[in-house]
N, C-alpha and C positions, 0 to 999 in steps of 0.2 A: 538742842540741836536746831529746832525750828527757828529760834531767835537768831542764832548764828547765821543760818542760811538767809533769813530775811535781811540781815544787815549786809551780807555779801551782795544780795540781789540789788540793793539800792545803789550800789556802785557800778552796776553793769548796765550798759545801754543795750539797745536792740542788737542782737548778734547771734552767735551759734546757739545760745540757749533760748532764742525766740524773742518775741516782743517783751518789753520790760515788764508789762503786767503779768506775763506768764512765768517769769524767771523764778520767783519764789516756789511756785508749784513744781516746776520742772526740776529745780535743784533738790527739793525735798523728795520727790518721787524717785529720781535717779539715784540719790543717795540711799534711799530705802531699799532699792533693788540691788544695791551694791555696785552699780555702774560707776558712780563717783565715790571714791574711797581714798584714804591717805596712801601716798606712795613715797618711797625713798626719793629724795631730791634728784638724784642722778637718773633714776628710772622715770620720774615725772618729766624731766627735761627731755629725755629721749622720746617718750611717748608723745609729748606735745610737738616735738620736731617732726615725728612721723605723721601726725594729724595735719600739720601745716603742709607737709610734703604731698600727702595724698588726698586731703579733704575727708569728708565723712563718707568713706567708701570701704568696701571689703578689704582693699589693700591696706588701709590704715588700721582696720580692725585686727587683721592677722599680725601685722607688724607690732602693734601695741601688745597683743596677747603674748607674742614671742619674747618681748622685752620683759614683761612682768611675770609670766608663768611659763618659761621655756620648756620645762620638763613635765608640765601637766599634760595628761592625755587629752587630746583635742578631739580625736575621732576613733571610733571603733566600728569597723565594717567587716565584711565577709573575708577580707584579706588580712585583718589584724588591727594593730593600734598604731597611731601616729600622734606625736606631741605637737604643741603649737609651734615649737621650733622646727620640727620636721615639715609641717605644712608651709611655714614661711619660706624655708629654703627650697622646697620642691616647687613652689609657685614662682619664686625668683628664677630658678633654673628654667622652668617651662616658659615663662615670659621671655627670657633671653633666647631660648631655642626657637620659639615662634617668630621672634623678631628676626632671627637669622634666616628664617624661611620666608621672610618678606611680609609678615603680618605686623601691622603697625597701628598707631593711633587712629581711631575712627573706623578701622576695618571690621567687617563682620566675622564673627566666629560662631558657627552653629554647633550646638551641643545636644546630642541625643544619647543620653546616658540614664541608666537607672540610678538608684541611690547607692553610690559608692564613692571612694576617694577620687576617682577620675573626674567626676562632676565637680567636686570641690577644688581640686587642683586647677581645672580649666577655668572655673569662675574667678578664682583668685588671680590667675595669670592674666585673664582678660582685664580685670580691674587694674592691675599694675601696668598693662600696656596702654590703657585708655582706649581699648577697643570696644566693640559692641557685641555683647553676648546675646545670642538668639537661641532660645530653649525650645527644642522640638519635643512634642508629646510622643511618648513611646507607644501610644495606641493609635496614632494617626495612620490612615491608609496611604498607599502609594500615591494616588492622585492628589490627596491633601498635601503630602510632603512635596510633591512636584510643584504644586502651586506656590507653596511657601518659599521654596528654594529659588524658583524663577523670579518671584517678586523681590526677595531680600538679597539674593546673589552674594552670599557670604564668601569670604576668601579662604576660609579654613573650616573643616568639619571634623569634630571630635565625637566619636560614637562607639557604642558597644558593638562587637563583632556580629552579634545576633541580628543586627539591623542592616548588615552590609548589603544584602540582596535588595531589601526594601528601598534603601537609599541609592542603589545603583542607578535606576532610571531617573529618580528625582534629581540627582546631581549631575546628570549627563551633560547639561548645557553649561552649568556654572563652572565646572572643572575646578572645584575647590580642593585645596590641599587636604588630604585625608589622614587621620590619625586614630588608631584603635585605642580605646581607653579600657576595654575589658574584653578578654578573649572568650571564645565559645567554651573552651575547657580551661578552667582556672585550677591550677594545682601548684605544688611546691616548685619554686624556681620559674614560674610563669612570668613572662615579660611581654609588654605591649609596646606599640609604637610610642605611646605616651611616656612609658617608663624609659625608653631609649632616648627620647628627647630630653627628659629630666636628667638622666645620667650623662648626657653628652655636652651639657652646657654649664657654664659657671653659675654658682648660686649667689653671686653678688647682686645687691639690690639694683634693679633697673632705674634709669633716670625717670622721674615722674613725668607724666604726659601734661600737655598744656590744658587739656579738658578731661574731666572725669569720665569714666566709662559709662555707657548706657546699657540697659538690660531690657530685652524685649521678651515679654511673656505672651504666648499665643492664646487667643480665646479658644473656647471649647471646640469650635469647628465641627458641630454635629452634622453640618451639611455644607458643601462648597469649601472654598479655601479659607482656613482660619485666619483671622485678622491678627496683626502684630501690635500689641499695646506697648508703646515705648515709655520707659520711666527712667528718670535720672535719680540722683541722690537727693534726699530732703535738704532744705536750706538750713534747718535747725534741728536740735535734739528734741523739739517739742513732740513730734509723733512718737518717738521712743518713750517719752514720759507718759504720753496719753495711753499707749498700750499697756505699760506696766501699772498704771493706775487702775486698770480694770482686770488685768490678768496678772496674778502675783508671782511672776517668774523672778528668780533671784540668781545673782552671779555665782559662778563656779559650781553649779549643780549639773546633774546629768539629764539630758533630754533625749528621749527616743523619738526620732522623726520617722513616722511610718508613712505620712503623706508624701506623694512624689515631690522631689526637690524641683522638678521643672515646672510645677504648678505654683501659682502665686502664694498659696498658703504654706507649702513646704519651703519655698524660697524665702518667704518672710521670716520663718523661724531660723533659717540658716543665717540671715542677717542679724536677727536678734541675738542669736547665740554668740556671734562675734563680739557684740557689745557687752555681753554678759560673761565672756570667757567660759562658755558652757562646754561640757563634753558632749559631743554628738554620738549617738548610737544609731546606726543606719543599717538596713539590710536591703539587698538588691530587690528582692521580691517579698511582698507582704504575705505573711502567714499568721493566722490568728494566735495559735498557741506559742509560736516562736516570739511573737511580740510580747506576750505576757512573760515569757521566760527572760526576755531581754530586760524588761522593767524590773523583774525580781532580782536577777543576777547582778545587774549594775546599780541596783537601788536607785533607780531613776526617779527624779522629782516631777518630771513632766513627760507627757505623751502627746504627740501632735498627730492628729488623724483627720480623715474625712468621715462623715457619718456612716457610710456603708461599712467601713472598717470596724466601727463600734458594733454594728449589727452582726457582722461575721464573728466577732469575738464572743458576743453574747449567745450566739447559736452553738457554741461549743457545748459538749455534754456537761451537765451540772457537776459531775465528779471532777472533770478537768478544771472547770472554773473555780471550784472549791479549793483547789490546790494552790491558788494564787490569791493571797489576801492583799498584796501590794501596799503595805503600810507606808512606803516611802512616797507614793504617788500623791502629790499635792494638786497638780494641774493636769486635766485632760483638756487640751485645746482643740476644738472641732470647728471646721469650716469647709467650704468647697461645694456644698449642696445643702438642701433643706434638711433640718434636724427635726423629725417628728417629736411632738411632746411625749408620747409613750416611750420612745426610745431613750430620750433624755432621763426620764424617771427610772426606767429599768436599769440604765447604767449607774445612776447614783445610788439606787437601792443595792446594787451589787458591789460597787467599788467606792462608795462614799460620795459626799457632796463636793466633788472636785472638778465638775464639768463647766467649761466656759465656751460659749458658742459665739463665734464671730460671723456676722452677716456683712457681706460686701461683694465686690466683683473685681475682675482683673483691671477694669478701668478706674473705679472709684477707690480702690484699696478697701479699707474698712468703712463701714457706716455705723454699725452698732455692735456691742458686745453684751451678751447675756451672762450674768453671774449665776452660780448655783442657787442663790436665794431667789433670783428672778425666775429661774427655770422651775423651781418648786412652786412658787406663788402663781405663776402663769405659764404652765407648760405650753410650748410652741412659740413663745415670744422670741423675737430677735434681740431683745434687750434695749439698752439706751446708748446714745452716741457718747463716745469718750470726749474728753476736753479737746477743743480745737476742731471738732467735726460739727457741721451744721446740716440738718436734714429738714426739708420742707415737703409736705404732702400737697400736691398740686392737682387741679382738675384735669380731666382727660384732654382738654385742648391745650394744656400747658400755659394757661394765662392767669390763673388765680390760685393763691394759696388757700387751702381748706382749713377750717377750724379743727381742733383736736377731736378725734372720733370720726372725722370724715375719711372716706376711702378714696384714694387717688394715686397718681404716679409719684414714685419716690425719687427725690433729687438730693444729691449729696455733695458736700464740699469740704475738702481738707487739704493739708499740705502734701498728701501722698497721691493726689489724683494724677492719672497718666497724662502724657504730653500729646496724645493723639495717636492715631493708627499710622503705622509705617507706610501703608499704601495710600495715605491721605484720608481726610475726614475725621469725624469724632462722634461723640454722643450728643443727644439733644441736651440743651441747657435751659436753665431758668434762673435768672438773676445771678449768673456766674456759677451755679451749681450744675453737676452732671447727672443725667438720668441713670438710674441703676438698671432700668429695664423692667422693674417690678412695680406692682401695685400693692399698697399697704395702708395701714392706719396706726395712729397712736391711741392707746387706751388712756383712761383717766389718770393713771400713775405715770404717764410719759413713756411707757414701754411700746416699742414698735412691734407690729405684727405684719408679716408679709402674707397677703392674700393670694398672690400668684404672680406669674409672669404676665406682663401686659399683653403679650402676643398670644397667651393661652386662654384669655377670657372668651367665653362664648355667651351668646344671647339665646336663652331658652324660654320660649313663650313670652318674650318681652322682658325677661329678667336677666340681669347680668350674673353670670355664674363663674366662679373660679375653681378649677379642679383641686387646688391645694387643700381647701377646706374639707372636701370629700375624702381625699387621700389621707389626711390626718385622722379623720374619724375611722375609716376602715382599718387603718394601721393599728388602732386600739383593740381590734378583735384578737383574742388570744391565739387563734389558729392561723393568723396571717403573718407570713414572713416578709413579704414585700408587696407593694401596691403602687400602681400608677393609673391616673385617670386622664382621659383626653376627651375632646369634643368631636362628635360625629354628626353628620347630617341627619335630620329627622323631618319627615313629611308633615307631621302635625305641629311640632314646636319650633321648626327651623333648625335647631340644634339640640342635641341631648348629650349626656355624658356616657362614656363607656369606661368600665373599670377592668384593669388587668391585675390579676391577683396570683401571687405565689403562696402556696399553703405550706405551713410547717410540716416536716416529715411526720408521717403516721397520724396526721390530723385529718378530719373530714369537714368539709365546708362546701355548701352548695350555693348556687346563684341566688336562690330565693332567700336564703339566710342573710346574704350580704345586702340585698335590696331591702329586706325588711328592717335590717339594722339601721340603714341610712334613713329609711322612711320614718322610723321611730324618733330619730334625732334631728333631722333636717327637713326643710321644706320639700314638697312633692317634686318641684322642678329640679331639685338637686339629686334625685334618685337616679342612679345609672340605668339607662335603657337596657343595657346588657352587661354581663360580667363574664369575662373570659379568663380561664385558669391556665397559667403557664408554668413551666419548670423554673424559669428565671427571667428577669427583666434585662433587656440590653442596656449596658452601662458603659460610660467612658472610663478612662484610666483613673479619674478622680471620683468616680462613683455616681456621677450624674446620670439619671435615666435618659436614654436616647429616645425621646417620645416620637421622633419622626420615623422610627422603625416600628412603631406600633400602629396598627390599623384595625 
């Protein structure tokens, strides 16, 4: 097979498969994942026609899946099952209905939905219209939503009814057309405004737009108005091949997406699933045991999570965990926040060496991916960059690349980088690469380690200190459920660290024990000045600790 692909590659110039030097790798990888596979001539012709019509977009993905696997279950959610043909027809009808309401190419469509079919219907319709999808975080506050809506001014708003009051004030000035995607009380025979739009319009395929759709993912927005990171479609299939070369997802398998679809990590797997013709299993709200049940009952090959979800699953009683062996689970794909080394090891000890950790950001997409072997060999590593991604570690002034082992600012470049913030501006750059906002270093084996956020570094007694190192250490204490460390003012040292610890139920842990443990393993200036015990840490919808709420 390798020789055949190499021969084909020699006849292909730079194009959808990327630069000519990457074509053999991309062909082999995509074929190995099942993305490229033999098709009946008539189906191949129709699939190529849809790709030419829509470009590398969700619209092309669902159209191709409906041609090749029309009766395969594409989606299982809290309302039941839908096939690829169902999703294709529903999104055609929704696109036609929205067009009839005045929503057209380039117009903004805000989507505030949990994980259910309404999110997917809306996203596919936006793609077919060539509109701009704006994904609202379901955990945002009223003022945050108001700021986003005022800046972006979408023409339509698709939302779950539970957010109606929250969105009322936010949408007061924009006067967007509003459509409920999920009712407060869902039961037999329930219908929403979205269902009514779908049933009221023809499901004929819309005319393709002149320009492909754009999708705006909002940054975390832990304070102030969240920024909108705009991203188009990649120019080639290279990024797809790069991802599959590090995370062994395969076509026509089942994936449980527990991570929020509005977040860049959940959204990425929605896009990957279209290329793979995967069956998605999604639930509106995350529940640890229900997630395990979904993997087991659907014999899912992949689970998409943020690290705090792994933590909550592992906190289930041992008797509950022992009931789920999950032999079908080949890939646990984690991202969205820092993955502590002890958590990675505990997951793999329980469910097998199937954990793949992606480090990146909304702006740079991915930077590195850690495989199970790397997480075993170097717990806490962010892994290595996939093909097509360049990472440089640069000094604090952003002027000079540091040698391997040096700690500095992380800059990333690849085909998936965002196009800039919708309100203007972008990230710091170095030789065309974007800042991730983090500080890190490469070890001798070429594995990246993130030492912390650049804006979290403190200077204690003249020494640079990153809270991440202390957090990872304290997380290894058996009695610790969660930990966060911040910098606070100190009269003697200028700044010192303060730790916030959540203790496992029925466990005892004192401040002196925590401080002694850190003192035994790290330098004196890294020992927290004080340790405060909490019932829980404040977190965003994607599991990031909201450190600005800790004092």
